[in-house]
C-alpha positions in Angstrom: -39.3 -86.5 -21.6 -35.8 -85.0 -21.8 -35.0 -86.8 -25.0 -38.3 -85.6 -26.5 -37.3 -82.0 -25.7 -33.9 -82.5 -27.4 -35.6 -83.9 -30.5 -37.9 -80.9 -30.6 -35.0 -78.5 -30.2 -33.2 -80.3 -32.9 -36.1 -80.2 -35.2 -36.6 -76.5 -34.5 -32.9 -75.8 -35.1 -33.0 -77.8 -38.4 -36.0 -75.8 -39.5 -34.2 -72.6 -38.5 -31.1 -73.6 -40.5 -33.2 -74.6 -43.5 -35.3 -71.5 -43.7 -32.4 -69.2 -42.6 -30.1 -70.8 -45.3 -32.8 -70.3 -47.9 -33.3 -66.6 -46.9 -29.6 -65.9 -46.8 -29.1 -67.6 -50.2 -31.8 -65.5 -51.7 -30.4 -62.3 -50.1 -26.8 -62.9 -51.2 -27.8 -64.1 -54.7 -30.1 -61.1 -55.1 -27.4 -58.7 -54.0 -24.7 -60.3 -56.2 -27.0 -60.6 -59.3 -28.2 -57.0 -58.9 -24.6 -55.9 -58.6 -23.6 -57.9 -61.6 -26.4 -56.4 -63.7 -26.3 -52.8 -62.5 -22.5 -52.3 -62.1 -21.0 -51.6 -65.5 -17.4 -51.8 -64.3 -15.8 -55.2 -64.2 -13.4 -54.0 -61.6 -16.2 -53.0 -59.2 -17.9 -56.4 -59.8 -14.5 -58.1 -59.1 -14.2 -56.0 -55.9 -17.7 -57.2 -54.9 -16.6 -60.8 -55.6 -13.6 -60.3 -53.3 -15.8 -58.8 -50.7 -18.1 -61.9 -50.8 -15.1 -64.2 -50.5 -13.9 -62.1 -47.5 -17.2 -62.5 -45.8 -16.9 -66.3 -46.2 -13.4 -66.3 -44.8 -14.4 -64.1 -41.8 -17.4 -66.3 -41.1 -15.1 -69.4 -41.2 -12.8 -67.7 -38.7 -15.7 -67.0 -36.3 -17.0 -70.6 -36.6 -13.6 -72.1 -36.0 -12.8 -69.8 -33.1 -16.1 -70.7 -31.4 -15.0 -74.3 -31.2 -11.5 -73.5 -30.0 -11.9 -70.7 -27.5 -11.9 -71.2 -23.7 -15.0 -70.1 -21.7 -13.3 -69.3 -18.4 -11.7 -66.0 -19.4 -15.1 -64.8 -20.6 -16.7 -65.6 -17.2 -14.0 -63.5 -15.5 -14.6 -60.6 -17.9 -18.4 -60.9 -17.5 -18.0 -60.8 -13.7 -16.3 -57.4 -14.2 -19.1 -56.4 -16.6 -16.7 -56.1 -19.6 -18.7 -55.3 -22.7 -18.8 -58.3 -25.0 -18.0 -60.9 -22.4 -21.6 -62.1 -21.8 -22.0 -62.4 -25.6 -18.8 -64.4 -25.8 -20.1 -66.8 -23.2 -23.2 -67.2 -25.2 -21.2 -67.9 -28.4 -19.1 -70.5 -26.7 -22.0 -72.3 -25.0 -23.5 -72.5 -28.5 -20.3 -73.3 -30.3 -21.8 -76.2 -32.3 -24.5 -73.9 -33.6 -22.2 -71.0 -34.2 -19.8 -73.2 -36.1 -22.6 -74.7 -38.1 -24.1 -71.4 -39.1 -20.7 -69.6 -39.7 -18.8 -72.5 -41.4 -21.5 -74.4 -43.1 -24.5 -72.2 -43.7 -22.8 -68.9 -44.5 -19.7 -70.5 -45.9 -21.5 -72.7 -48.3 -23.9 -70.0 -49.4 -21.1 -67.6 -50.0 -19.2 -70.3 -52.0 -22.2 -70.9 -54.2 -23.1 -67.2 -54.7 -19.4 -66.2 -55.4 -19.3 -68.9 -58.0 -22.5 -67.6 -59.6 -21.1 -64.0 -59.5 -17.9 -65.3 -61.0 -19.8 -66.7 -63.9 -21.7 -63.4 -64.4 -18.4 -61.6 -64.4 -17.0 -64.0 -67.1 -20.1 -63.4 -69.2 -19.6 -59.7 -68.9 -15.9 -60.1 -69.9 -16.8 -62.3 -72.9 -19.4 -59.8 -74.0 -16.8 -57.0 -73.9 -14.0 -59.1 -75.4 -15.4 -61.8 -77.7 -12.0 -63.0 -78.7 -11.4 -64.4 -75.2 -12.0 -68.2 -75.0 -15.1 -68.9 -72.8 -13.7 -72.2 -71.5 -10.4 -70.6 -70.5 -12.2 -67.7 -68.9 -14.5 -69.9 -66.9 -11.7 -72.2 -65.7 -9.6 -69.3 -64.8 -12.4 -67.6 -62.8 -13.2 -70.8 -61.0 -9.6 -71.4 -60.1 -9.2 -67.8 -58.8 -12.3 -68.1 -56.7 -11.3 -71.5 -55.3 -7.7 -70.6 -54.6 -8.6 -67.3 -52.8 -11.3 -69.0 -50.8 -9.3 -72.1 -49.8 -6.0 -70.2 -49.0 -8.0 -67.4 -47.2 -9.8 -70.0 -45.0 -6.5 -71.9 -44.3 -4.9 -68.6 -43.1 -8.1 -67.8 -41.2 -8.3 -71.1 -39.5 -4.7 -70.7 -38.3 -5.6 -67.3 -36.9 -8.8 -68.6 -35.4 -7.0 -71.4 -33.6 -4.1 -69.3 -32.3 -6.3 -66.3 -31.3 -9.7 -68.0 -30.6 -10.5 -66.0 -27.4 -9.6 -62.7 -29.1 -11.8 -63.5 -32.1 -14.8 -64.5 -29.9 -14.3 -61.4 -27.7 -14.2 -59.2 -30.8 -17.5 -60.8 -32.1 -18.9 -60.4 -28.5 -18.1 -56.7 -28.6 -19.8 -56.4 -32.0 -22.9 -58.2 -30.7 -22.9 -55.9 -27.5 -22.7 -52.9 -29.7 -25.5 -54.2 -31.9 -27.6 -54.5 -28.8 -26.7 -51.1 -27.6 -27.6 -49.5 -31.0 -30.8 -51.4 -31.7 -32.0 -52.5 -28.3 -32.3 -56.0 -29.7 -30.1 -58.8 -28.3 -28.9 -61.7 -30.5 -27.9 -63.6 -27.3 -30.9 -63.3 -25.0 -33.0 -60.6 -23.4 -32.0 -57.1 -24.4 -31.7 -54.2 -22.1 -34.1 -51.4 -22.7 -32.5 -48.7 -25.0 -31.9 -45.4 -23.1 
């Protein structure tokens, strides 16, 4: 019976990841496409692209830190009722799922959407400056996106491994603040909002 429950949990989780990925991809693509169409300034569109890449890097840092952090310090903080410690324990006990969602789901979606936004920006640049070679512009944009993403994630992984507990504690504090503001917990039962 225990194996059957694990299979059901696994199926539920896979369905969650599938539909969650779909919803996030639609959301991020909609936001980036809307920004690419509405924003007339190429500089602002590039800033939006950099922001997307930063989200991917931060997400990767969280996922990596979740697999590297130690649970014991969070139990000590939770015993002292330190805000964010309970949430940190939750993240660490679900490190495989946190890493999957942060590194794979969000990371891959951001990579895809930032590439699409990069193409939209190149189209805008080509429309404004028809003398620019399309092939060169596309290759340059792809190389810029890839190099920023890869080098940012490399730096982020180093930070995540060296300061894993600090990263998870910071995320735990954010989740605790979310619960405090909304009355909704992302890690279990929420306390009633005062």
